[in-house]
Chimera marker file (.cmm) of the C-alpha trace (Angstrom):
<marker_set name="trace">
<marker id="1" x="-83.414" y="146.956" z="-53.566" r="1" g="1" b="0" radius="0.5"/>
<marker id="2" x="-80.766" y="145.609" z="-51.943" r="1" g="1" b="0" radius="0.5"/>
<marker id="3" x="-80.522" y="142.702" z="-49.197" r="1" g="1" b="0" radius="0.5"/>
<marker id="4" x="-78.838" y="145.171" z="-46.965" r="1" g="1" b="0" radius="0.5"/>
<marker id="5" x="-81.331" y="147.625" z="-46.975" r="1" g="1" b="0" radius="0.5"/>
<marker id="6" x="-84.303" y="145.353" z="-46.504" r="1" g="1" b="0" radius="0.5"/>
<marker id="7" x="-82.467" y="144.196" z="-43.350" r="1" g="1" b="0" radius="0.5"/>
<marker id="8" x="-82.099" y="147.207" z="-41.745" r="1" g="1" b="0" radius="0.5"/>
<marker id="9" x="-85.303" y="148.515" z="-42.863" r="1" g="1" b="0" radius="0.5"/>
<marker id="10" x="-87.004" y="145.108" z="-41.142" r="1" g="1" b="0" radius="0.5"/>
<marker id="11" x="-84.662" y="145.644" z="-37.835" r="1" g="1" b="0" radius="0.5"/>
<marker id="12" x="-85.232" y="148.974" z="-37.664" r="1" g="1" b="0" radius="0.5"/>
<marker id="13" x="-89.145" y="148.362" z="-37.736" r="1" g="1" b="0" radius="0.5"/>
<marker id="14" x="-88.837" y="145.607" z="-35.630" r="1" g="1" b="0" radius="0.5"/>
<marker id="15" x="-86.569" y="147.082" z="-33.130" r="1" g="1" b="0" radius="0.5"/>
<marker id="16" x="-89.454" y="150.179" z="-32.929" r="1" g="1" b="0" radius="0.5"/>
<marker id="17" x="-92.217" y="147.515" z="-32.912" r="1" g="1" b="0" radius="0.5"/>
<marker id="18" x="-90.614" y="145.555" z="-29.722" r="1" g="1" b="0" radius="0.5"/>
<marker id="19" x="-90.114" y="148.947" z="-28.088" r="1" g="1" b="0" radius="0.5"/>
<marker id="20" x="-93.144" y="151.284" z="-28.201" r="1" g="1" b="0" radius="0.5"/>
<marker id="21" x="-92.434" y="154.611" z="-29.158" r="1" g="1" b="0" radius="0.5"/>
<marker id="22" x="-93.915" y="155.718" z="-25.776" r="1" g="1" b="0" radius="0.5"/>
<marker id="23" x="-90.766" y="154.101" z="-24.200" r="1" g="1" b="0" radius="0.5"/>
<marker id="24" x="-87.917" y="155.685" z="-26.749" r="1" g="1" b="0" radius="0.5"/>
<marker id="25" x="-87.317" y="158.755" z="-24.696" r="1" g="1" b="0" radius="0.5"/>
<marker id="26" x="-85.626" y="156.482" z="-21.923" r="1" g="1" b="0" radius="0.5"/>
<marker id="27" x="-83.400" y="154.728" z="-24.727" r="1" g="1" b="0" radius="0.5"/>
<marker id="28" x="-82.698" y="157.835" z="-26.397" r="1" g="1" b="0" radius="0.5"/>
<marker id="29" x="-78.988" y="158.946" z="-27.158" r="1" g="1" b="0" radius="0.5"/>
<marker id="30" x="-78.441" y="162.864" z="-27.100" r="1" g="1" b="0" radius="0.5"/>
<marker id="31" x="-78.206" y="164.175" z="-30.572" r="1" g="1" b="0" radius="0.5"/>
<marker id="32" x="-77.355" y="168.158" z="-31.251" r="1" g="1" b="0" radius="0.5"/>
<marker id="33" x="-78.573" y="167.299" z="-35.114" r="1" g="1" b="0" radius="0.5"/>
<marker id="34" x="-82.154" y="168.286" z="-35.661" r="1" g="1" b="0" radius="0.5"/>
<marker id="35" x="-83.817" y="167.122" z="-39.123" r="1" g="1" b="0" radius="0.5"/>
<marker id="36" x="-86.759" y="168.683" z="-40.462" r="1" g="1" b="0" radius="0.5"/>
<marker id="37" x="-89.624" y="166.383" z="-40.905" r="1" g="1" b="0" radius="0.5"/>
<marker id="38" x="-92.479" y="167.665" z="-42.836" r="1" g="1" b="0" radius="0.5"/>
<marker id="39" x="-96.395" y="167.076" z="-41.482" r="1" g="1" b="0" radius="0.5"/>
<marker id="40" x="-97.033" y="165.359" z="-44.588" r="1" g="1" b="0" radius="0.5"/>
<marker id="41" x="-93.652" y="162.968" z="-43.761" r="1" g="1" b="0" radius="0.5"/>
<marker id="42" x="-95.513" y="162.181" z="-40.881" r="1" g="1" b="0" radius="0.5"/>
<marker id="43" x="-98.534" y="161.314" z="-41.992" r="1" g="1" b="0" radius="0.5"/>
<marker id="44" x="-97.174" y="159.088" z="-44.744" r="1" g="1" b="0" radius="0.5"/>
<marker id="45" x="-94.718" y="157.612" z="-41.893" r="1" g="1" b="0" radius="0.5"/>
<marker id="46" x="-97.501" y="156.591" z="-39.507" r="1" g="1" b="0" radius="0.5"/>
<marker id="47" x="-99.387" y="154.784" z="-42.244" r="1" g="1" b="0" radius="0.5"/>
<marker id="48" x="-96.112" y="152.937" z="-43.426" r="1" g="1" b="0" radius="0.5"/>
<marker id="49" x="-95.282" y="152.122" z="-39.393" r="1" g="1" b="0" radius="0.5"/>
<marker id="50" x="-99.044" y="150.597" z="-38.704" r="1" g="1" b="0" radius="0.5"/>
<marker id="51" x="-98.739" y="148.405" z="-41.619" r="1" g="1" b="0" radius="0.5"/>
<marker id="52" x="-95.119" y="147.240" z="-40.629" r="1" g="1" b="0" radius="0.5"/>
<marker id="53" x="-95.775" y="146.773" z="-37.078" r="1" g="1" b="0" radius="0.5"/>
<marker id="54" x="-98.943" y="144.531" z="-38.406" r="1" g="1" b="0" radius="0.5"/>
<marker id="55" x="-96.691" y="142.669" z="-40.386" r="1" g="1" b="0" radius="0.5"/>
<marker id="56" x="-94.179" y="142.167" z="-37.753" r="1" g="1" b="0" radius="0.5"/>
<marker id="57" x="-96.982" y="141.017" z="-35.212" r="1" g="1" b="0" radius="0.5"/>
<marker id="58" x="-98.337" y="138.828" z="-37.386" r="1" g="1" b="0" radius="0.5"/>
<marker id="59" x="-95.213" y="136.933" z="-38.239" r="1" g="1" b="0" radius="0.5"/>
<marker id="60" x="-93.848" y="137.279" z="-34.335" r="1" g="1" b="0" radius="0.5"/>
<marker id="61" x="-97.292" y="134.669" z="-33.672" r="1" g="1" b="0" radius="0.5"/>
<marker id="62" x="-96.083" y="132.317" z="-36.862" r="1" g="1" b="0" radius="0.5"/>
<marker id="63" x="-92.827" y="132.361" z="-35.492" r="1" g="1" b="0" radius="0.5"/>
<marker id="64" x="-93.736" y="130.725" z="-32.088" r="1" g="1" b="0" radius="0.5"/>
<marker id="65" x="-95.198" y="127.935" z="-33.268" r="1" g="1" b="0" radius="0.5"/>
<marker id="66" x="-91.836" y="127.163" z="-35.586" r="1" g="1" b="0" radius="0.5"/>
<marker id="67" x="-89.182" y="125.156" z="-34.661" r="1" g="1" b="0" radius="0.5"/>
<marker id="68" x="-87.337" y="124.115" z="-37.431" r="1" g="1" b="0" radius="0.5"/>
<marker id="69" x="-84.329" y="126.572" z="-37.830" r="1" g="1" b="0" radius="0.5"/>
<marker id="70" x="-84.819" y="126.611" z="-41.848" r="1" g="1" b="0" radius="0.5"/>
<marker id="71" x="-88.472" y="127.335" z="-41.813" r="1" g="1" b="0" radius="0.5"/>
<marker id="72" x="-87.703" y="130.018" z="-39.128" r="1" g="1" b="0" radius="0.5"/>
<marker id="73" x="-85.209" y="131.972" z="-41.307" r="1" g="1" b="0" radius="0.5"/>
<marker id="74" x="-87.592" y="131.281" z="-44.296" r="1" g="1" b="0" radius="0.5"/>
<marker id="75" x="-90.485" y="133.097" z="-42.526" r="1" g="1" b="0" radius="0.5"/>
<marker id="76" x="-87.844" y="135.767" z="-41.333" r="1" g="1" b="0" radius="0.5"/>
<marker id="77" x="-87.046" y="136.421" z="-44.755" r="1" g="1" b="0" radius="0.5"/>
<marker id="78" x="-90.268" y="136.572" z="-45.911" r="1" g="1" b="0" radius="0.5"/>
<marker id="79" x="-91.678" y="139.247" z="-42.924" r="1" g="1" b="0" radius="0.5"/>
<marker id="80" x="-88.422" y="141.370" z="-44.036" r="1" g="1" b="0" radius="0.5"/>
<marker id="81" x="-89.548" y="141.092" z="-47.875" r="1" g="1" b="0" radius="0.5"/>
<marker id="82" x="-93.012" y="141.781" z="-46.686" r="1" g="1" b="0" radius="0.5"/>
<marker id="83" x="-92.299" y="144.804" z="-44.338" r="1" g="1" b="0" radius="0.5"/>
<marker id="84" x="-90.233" y="146.470" z="-46.969" r="1" g="1" b="0" radius="0.5"/>
<marker id="85" x="-93.118" y="146.353" z="-49.321" r="1" g="1" b="0" radius="0.5"/>
<marker id="86" x="-95.288" y="147.629" z="-46.804" r="1" g="1" b="0" radius="0.5"/>
<marker id="87" x="-93.255" y="150.741" z="-46.722" r="1" g="1" b="0" radius="0.5"/>
<marker id="88" x="-92.353" y="150.898" z="-50.804" r="1" g="1" b="0" radius="0.5"/>
<marker id="89" x="-96.454" y="150.462" z="-50.913" r="1" g="1" b="0" radius="0.5"/>
<marker id="90" x="-96.955" y="153.548" z="-48.528" r="1" g="1" b="0" radius="0.5"/>
<marker id="91" x="-97.870" y="156.656" z="-50.054" r="1" g="1" b="0" radius="0.5"/>
<marker id="92" x="-95.600" y="159.299" z="-50.308" r="1" g="1" b="0" radius="0.5"/>
<marker id="93" x="-92.313" y="157.804" z="-48.323" r="1" g="1" b="0" radius="0.5"/>
<marker id="94" x="-89.591" y="156.136" z="-49.629" r="1" g="1" b="0" radius="0.5"/>
<marker id="95" x="-87.932" y="153.348" z="-47.640" r="1" g="1" b="0" radius="0.5"/>
<marker id="96" x="-84.807" y="155.498" z="-47.358" r="1" g="1" b="0" radius="0.5"/>
<marker id="97" x="-86.743" y="158.391" z="-45.651" r="1" g="1" b="0" radius="0.5"/>
<marker id="98" x="-88.748" y="156.165" z="-43.581" r="1" g="1" b="0" radius="0.5"/>
<marker id="99" x="-85.701" y="154.542" z="-41.897" r="1" g="1" b="0" radius="0.5"/>
<marker id="100" x="-84.368" y="158.087" z="-41.379" r="1" g="1" b="0" radius="0.5"/>
<marker id="101" x="-87.523" y="159.535" z="-39.867" r="1" g="1" b="0" radius="0.5"/>
<marker id="102" x="-87.566" y="155.984" z="-37.099" r="1" g="1" b="0" radius="0.5"/>
<marker id="103" x="-83.769" y="156.685" z="-36.483" r="1" g="1" b="0" radius="0.5"/>
<marker id="104" x="-84.319" y="160.651" z="-35.882" r="1" g="1" b="0" radius="0.5"/>
<marker id="105" x="-87.497" y="159.469" z="-33.813" r="1" g="1" b="0" radius="0.5"/>
<marker id="106" x="-85.104" y="157.437" z="-31.411" r="1" g="1" b="0" radius="0.5"/>
<marker id="107" x="-83.188" y="160.639" z="-30.575" r="1" g="1" b="0" radius="0.5"/>
<marker id="108" x="-86.015" y="163.367" z="-30.727" r="1" g="1" b="0" radius="0.5"/>
<marker id="109" x="-88.235" y="163.690" z="-27.886" r="1" g="1" b="0" radius="0.5"/>
<marker id="110" x="-90.361" y="166.337" z="-29.647" r="1" g="1" b="0" radius="0.5"/>
<marker id="111" x="-90.784" y="163.979" z="-32.735" r="1" g="1" b="0" radius="0.5"/>
<marker id="112" x="-91.294" y="161.088" z="-30.296" r="1" g="1" b="0" radius="0.5"/>
<marker id="113" x="-93.904" y="163.022" z="-28.647" r="1" g="1" b="0" radius="0.5"/>
<marker id="114" x="-95.720" y="164.065" z="-32.312" r="1" g="1" b="0" radius="0.5"/>
<marker id="115" x="-95.348" y="160.040" z="-33.767" r="1" g="1" b="0" radius="0.5"/>
<marker id="116" x="-96.912" y="159.023" z="-30.513" r="1" g="1" b="0" radius="0.5"/>
<marker id="117" x="-99.720" y="161.706" z="-30.649" r="1" g="1" b="0" radius="0.5"/>
<marker id="118" x="-100.498" y="160.494" z="-34.580" r="1" g="1" b="0" radius="0.5"/>
<marker id="119" x="-100.165" y="156.367" z="-33.622" r="1" g="1" b="0" radius="0.5"/>
<marker id="120" x="-102.732" y="156.923" z="-31.285" r="1" g="1" b="0" radius="0.5"/>
<marker id="121" x="-105.116" y="158.757" z="-33.318" r="1" g="1" b="0" radius="0.5"/>
<link id1="1" id2="2" r="1" g="1" b="0" radius="0.2"/>
<link id1="2" id2="3" r="1" g="1" b="0" radius="0.2"/>
<link id1="3" id2="4" r="1" g="1" b="0" radius="0.2"/>
<link id1="4" id2="5" r="1" g="1" b="0" radius="0.2"/>
<link id1="5" id2="6" r="1" g="1" b="0" radius="0.2"/>
<link id1="6" id2="7" r="1" g="1" b="0" radius="0.2"/>
<link id1="7" id2="8" r="1" g="1" b="0" radius="0.2"/>
<link id1="8" id2="9" r="1" g="1" b="0" radius="0.2"/>
<link id1="9" id2="10" r="1" g="1" b="0" radius="0.2"/>
<link id1="10" id2="11" r="1" g="1" b="0" radius="0.2"/>
<link id1="11" id2="12" r="1" g="1" b="0" radius="0.2"/>
<link id1="12" id2="13" r="1" g="1" b="0" radius="0.2"/>
<link id1="13" id2="14" r="1" g="1" b="0" radius="0.2"/>
<link id1="14" id2="15" r="1" g="1" b="0" radius="0.2"/>
<link id1="15" id2="16" r="1" g="1" b="0" radius="0.2"/>
<link id1="16" id2="17" r="1" g="1" b="0" radius="0.2"/>
<link id1="17" id2="18" r="1" g="1" b="0" radius="0.2"/>
<link id1="18" id2="19" r="1" g="1" b="0" radius="0.2"/>
<link id1="19" id2="20" r="1" g="1" b="0" radius="0.2"/>
<link id1="20" id2="21" r="1" g="1" b="0" radius="0.2"/>
<link id1="21" id2="22" r="1" g="1" b="0" radius="0.2"/>
<link id1="22" id2="23" r="1" g="1" b="0" radius="0.2"/>
<link id1="23" id2="24" r="1" g="1" b="0" radius="0.2"/>
<link id1="24" id2="25" r="1" g="1" b="0" radius="0.2"/>
<link id1="25" id2="26" r="1" g="1" b="0" radius="0.2"/>
<link id1="26" id2="27" r="1" g="1" b="0" radius="0.2"/>
<link id1="27" id2="28" r="1" g="1" b="0" radius="0.2"/>
<link id1="28" id2="29" r="1" g="1" b="0" radius="0.2"/>
<link id1="29" id2="30" r="1" g="1" b="0" radius="0.2"/>
<link id1="30" id2="31" r="1" g="1" b="0" radius="0.2"/>
<link id1="31" id2="32" r="1" g="1" b="0" radius="0.2"/>
<link id1="32" id2="33" r="1" g="1" b="0" radius="0.2"/>
<link id1="33" id2="34" r="1" g="1" b="0" radius="0.2"/>
<link id1="34" id2="35" r="1" g="1" b="0" radius="0.2"/>
<link id1="35" id2="36" r="1" g="1" b="0" radius="0.2"/>
<link id1="36" id2="37" r="1" g="1" b="0" radius="0.2"/>
<link id1="37" id2="38" r="1" g="1" b="0" radius="0.2"/>
<link id1="38" id2="39" r="1" g="1" b="0" radius="0.2"/>
<link id1="39" id2="40" r="1" g="1" b="0" radius="0.2"/>
<link id1="40" id2="41" r="1" g="1" b="0" radius="0.2"/>
<link id1="41" id2="42" r="1" g="1" b="0" radius="0.2"/>
<link id1="42" id2="43" r="1" g="1" b="0" radius="0.2"/>
<link id1="43" id2="44" r="1" g="1" b="0" radius="0.2"/>
<link id1="44" id2="45" r="1" g="1" b="0" radius="0.2"/>
<link id1="45" id2="46" r="1" g="1" b="0" radius="0.2"/>
<link id1="46" id2="47" r="1" g="1" b="0" radius="0.2"/>
<link id1="47" id2="48" r="1" g="1" b="0" radius="0.2"/>
<link id1="48" id2="49" r="1" g="1" b="0" radius="0.2"/>
<link id1="49" id2="50" r="1" g="1" b="0" radius="0.2"/>
<link id1="50" id2="51" r="1" g="1" b="0" radius="0.2"/>
<link id1="51" id2="52" r="1" g="1" b="0" radius="0.2"/>
<link id1="52" id2="53" r="1" g="1" b="0" radius="0.2"/>
<link id1="53" id2="54" r="1" g="1" b="0" radius="0.2"/>
<link id1="54" id2="55" r="1" g="1" b="0" radius="0.2"/>
<link id1="55" id2="56" r="1" g="1" b="0" radius="0.2"/>
<link id1="56" id2="57" r="1" g="1" b="0" radius="0.2"/>
<link id1="57" id2="58" r="1" g="1" b="0" radius="0.2"/>
<link id1="58" id2="59" r="1" g="1" b="0" radius="0.2"/>
<link id1="59" id2="60" r="1" g="1" b="0" radius="0.2"/>
<link id1="60" id2="61" r="1" g="1" b="0" radius="0.2"/>
<link id1="61" id2="62" r="1" g="1" b="0" radius="0.2"/>
<link id1="62" id2="63" r="1" g="1" b="0" radius="0.2"/>
<link id1="63" id2="64" r="1" g="1" b="0" radius="0.2"/>
<link id1="64" id2="65" r="1" g="1" b="0" radius="0.2"/>
<link id1="65" id2="66" r="1" g="1" b="0" radius="0.2"/>
<link id1="66" id2="67" r="1" g="1" b="0" radius="0.2"/>
<link id1="67" id2="68" r="1" g="1" b="0" radius="0.2"/>
<link id1="68" id2="69" r="1" g="1" b="0" radius="0.2"/>
<link id1="69" id2="70" r="1" g="1" b="0" radius="0.2"/>
<link id1="70" id2="71" r="1" g="1" b="0" radius="0.2"/>
<link id1="71" id2="72" r="1" g="1" b="0" radius="0.2"/>
<link id1="72" id2="73" r="1" g="1" b="0" radius="0.2"/>
<link id1="73" id2="74" r="1" g="1" b="0" radius="0.2"/>
<link id1="74" id2="75" r="1" g="1" b="0" radius="0.2"/>
<link id1="75" id2="76" r="1" g="1" b="0" radius="0.2"/>
<link id1="76" id2="77" r="1" g="1" b="0" radius="0.2"/>
<link id1="77" id2="78" r="1" g="1" b="0" radius="0.2"/>
<link id1="78" id2="79" r="1" g="1" b="0" radius="0.2"/>
<link id1="79" id2="80" r="1" g="1" b="0" radius="0.2"/>
<link id1="80" id2="81" r="1" g="1" b="0" radius="0.2"/>
<link id1="81" id2="82" r="1" g="1" b="0" radius="0.2"/>
<link id1="82" id2="83" r="1" g="1" b="0" radius="0.2"/>
<link id1="83" id2="84" r="1" g="1" b="0" radius="0.2"/>
<link id1="84" id2="85" r="1" g="1" b="0" radius="0.2"/>
<link id1="85" id2="86" r="1" g="1" b="0" radius="0.2"/>
<link id1="86" id2="87" r="1" g="1" b="0" radius="0.2"/>
<link id1="87" id2="88" r="1" g="1" b="0" radius="0.2"/>
<link id1="88" id2="89" r="1" g="1" b="0" radius="0.2"/>
<link id1="89" id2="90" r="1" g="1" b="0" radius="0.2"/>
<link id1="90" id2="91" r="1" g="1" b="0" radius="0.2"/>
<link id1="91" id2="92" r="1" g="1" b="0" radius="0.2"/>
<link id1="92" id2="93" r="1" g="1" b="0" radius="0.2"/>
<link id1="93" id2="94" r="1" g="1" b="0" radius="0.2"/>
<link id1="94" id2="95" r="1" g="1" b="0" radius="0.2"/>
<link id1="95" id2="96" r="1" g="1" b="0" radius="0.2"/>
<link id1="96" id2="97" r="1" g="1" b="0" radius="0.2"/>
<link id1="97" id2="98" r="1" g="1" b="0" radius="0.2"/>
<link id1="98" id2="99" r="1" g="1" b="0" radius="0.2"/>
<link id1="99" id2="100" r="1" g="1" b="0" radius="0.2"/>
<link id1="100" id2="101" r="1" g="1" b="0" radius="0.2"/>
<link id1="101" id2="102" r="1" g="1" b="0" radius="0.2"/>
<link id1="102" id2="103" r="1" g="1" b="0" radius="0.2"/>
<link id1="103" id2="104" r="1" g="1" b="0" radius="0.2"/>
<link id1="104" id2="105" r="1" g="1" b="0" radius="0.2"/>
<link id1="105" id2="106" r="1" g="1" b="0" radius="0.2"/>
<link id1="106" id2="107" r="1" g="1" b="0" radius="0.2"/>
<link id1="107" id2="108" r="1" g="1" b="0" radius="0.2"/>
<link id1="108" id2="109" r="1" g="1" b="0" radius="0.2"/>
<link id1="109" id2="110" r="1" g="1" b="0" radius="0.2"/>
<link id1="110" id2="111" r="1" g="1" b="0" radius="0.2"/>
<link id1="111" id2="112" r="1" g="1" b="0" radius="0.2"/>
<link id1="112" id2="113" r="1" g="1" b="0" radius="0.2"/>
<link id1="113" id2="114" r="1" g="1" b="0" radius="0.2"/>
<link id1="114" id2="115" r="1" g="1" b="0" radius="0.2"/>
<link id1="115" id2="116" r="1" g="1" b="0" radius="0.2"/>
<link id1="116" id2="117" r="1" g="1" b="0" radius="0.2"/>
<link id1="117" id2="118" r="1" g="1" b="0" radius="0.2"/>
<link id1="118" id2="119" r="1" g="1" b="0" radius="0.2"/>
<link id1="119" id2="120" r="1" g="1" b="0" radius="0.2"/>
<link id1="120" id2="121" r="1" g="1" b="0" radius="0.2"/>
</marker_set>
């Protein structure tokens, strides 16, 4: 996987993890394009998302105690790799599709509501 794709995945995951799905409607931009996301894709996304958020939270905690810039960068790189691997390891979803669903959710209130509901189960 390219470094750019890994970084995109990690940054997207980090963005969504920092801003809970429930607050996305306030941040969303209007979009005319409605993409189809199947129920199976939503379920797979939720599995991967929960893993990514857990990794992000773990590394955020660790980063708070680090003062050395090189060590911080190494931890960030490790977190990015681990988050990307979590998505790759999740059943029935690819990294590209995970990112697409994440981007759609930022602009589609119906998808946001459905994901919020699934994440709360």
